[in-house]
C-alpha positions as CSV (number, residue, x, y, z in Angstrom):
1,V,-0.2,26.6,-13.1
2,Q,2.9,26.3,-11.0
3,L,5.7,23.8,-11.2
4,V,8.5,23.8,-8.6
5,E,11.5,21.5,-9.1
6,S,13.9,20.5,-6.3
7,G,16.7,18.0,-5.6
8,G,19.4,19.1,-8.0
9,G,23.0,19.4,-6.9
10,L,26.6,18.2,-7.5
11,V,27.3,14.5,-7.7
12,Q,30.2,12.4,-8.7
13,P,30.1,10.2,-11.9
14,G,28.3,7.0,-11.1
15,G,26.3,8.6,-8.4
16,S,22.5,9.1,-8.0
17,L,20.1,12.0,-7.5
18,R,16.4,12.2,-7.1
19,L,14.6,15.2,-8.5
20,S,11.0,16.2,-7.5
21,C,8.5,18.5,-9.0
22,A,5.6,19.9,-7.0
23,A,2.6,20.9,-9.2
24,S,-0.3,23.2,-8.3
25,G,-3.0,25.1,-10.0
26,F,-4.5,22.4,-12.2
27,T,-5.9,18.9,-11.9
28,F,-2.5,17.1,-11.8
29,S,-3.9,13.6,-12.0
30,S,-5.5,14.3,-15.4
31,F,-2.3,15.1,-17.4
32,T,0.9,13.6,-18.7
33,M,4.0,15.1,-17.1
34,S,7.5,15.3,-18.4
35,W,11.1,16.1,-17.5
36,Y,13.3,17.9,-19.9
37,R,16.9,19.1,-19.6
38,Q,19.1,21.7,-21.2
39,A,22.8,21.7,-21.2
40,P,24.9,24.8,-22.0
41,G,24.9,25.5,-25.7
42,K,22.4,22.7,-26.4
43,A,18.7,22.5,-27.2
44,R,16.3,21.4,-24.5
45,E,15.6,17.7,-24.8
46,L,13.1,15.3,-23.4
47,V,14.3,13.1,-20.6
48,A,11.2,11.2,-19.6
49,R,7.4,11.4,-19.8
50,I,4.7,9.7,-17.7
51,S,1.1,9.2,-18.4
52,S,-1.6,10.7,-16.1
53,A,-2.2,7.4,-14.3
54,G,1.4,6.6,-14.1
55,D,1.0,3.3,-16.0
56,S,3.0,4.3,-19.0
57,S,6.3,6.0,-19.5
58,H,8.8,7.0,-22.2
59,Y,12.5,7.8,-22.0
60,G,15.0,9.5,-24.1
61,D,17.6,7.2,-25.5
62,S,20.5,8.7,-23.5
63,V,18.9,7.9,-20.2
64,K,17.1,4.6,-20.8
65,G,18.0,2.0,-18.1
66,R,19.4,4.6,-15.8
67,F,16.6,7.1,-15.0
68,T,13.1,6.3,-13.7
69,I,10.1,8.7,-13.7
70,S,7.3,8.3,-11.3
71,R,4.4,10.3,-9.9
72,D,2.2,10.5,-6.8
73,N,-1.2,11.9,-7.8
74,A,-2.2,12.1,-4.2
75,K,0.6,14.5,-3.5
76,N,0.7,16.2,-6.9
77,T,4.3,15.4,-7.5
78,V,6.4,13.9,-10.2
79,S,9.9,12.5,-9.6
80,L,12.9,11.5,-11.5
81,Q,15.3,9.0,-10.0
82,M,18.7,9.3,-11.7
83,N,21.2,6.5,-11.3
84,S,24.7,5.8,-12.8
85,L,25.0,9.5,-13.6
86,K,27.5,10.7,-16.2
87,P,29.2,14.0,-16.8
88,E,27.0,14.4,-20.0
89,D,23.9,14.4,-17.7
90,T,25.0,17.8,-16.5
91,A,22.2,20.2,-17.3
92,V,19.3,22.2,-15.9
93,Y,16.4,19.9,-15.4
94,Y,12.8,21.2,-16.0
95,C,9.4,19.8,-15.1
96,Y,6.8,20.4,-17.9
97,T,3.1,20.0,-18.6
98,A,2.3,20.1,-22.3
99,R,-1.4,20.6,-21.7
100,F,-0.7,24.1,-20.3
101,G,2.7,24.7,-21.9
102,S,4.1,25.4,-18.5
103,W,7.7,25.0,-17.3
104,G,9.2,25.1,-13.8
105,Q,12.2,27.3,-13.0
106,G,14.6,24.3,-13.3
107,T,17.1,22.7,-11.0
108,Q,20.8,22.4,-11.8
109,V,22.4,18.9,-11.9
110,T,26.2,18.8,-12.2
111,V,28.0,15.5,-12.6
112,S,31.7,16.0,-11.9
113,S,34.6,14.5,-10.0
């Protein structure tokens, strides 16, 4: 199982970023996928989760209405569109599959002026 995140970077408050996670080594379309994040000195927290078919999603309270999770089962990718970013969104963002307990290496998102 391999998960590779991309798309992080530095963005100003109010800006947008789109993260992507490329999955391999398992039947991607069969499993729920999640995005988590971890800020310095804080516990890792759930950002968003999407069902295997992509027809159901769940968001953490702090990102509801600003972030959107999606997936492309033909390309084995899961994405996170992040809008109206705030400094408190600064963290390392991780792709995760609970079925295998596997994490990607993470991608840094920094929101700062």
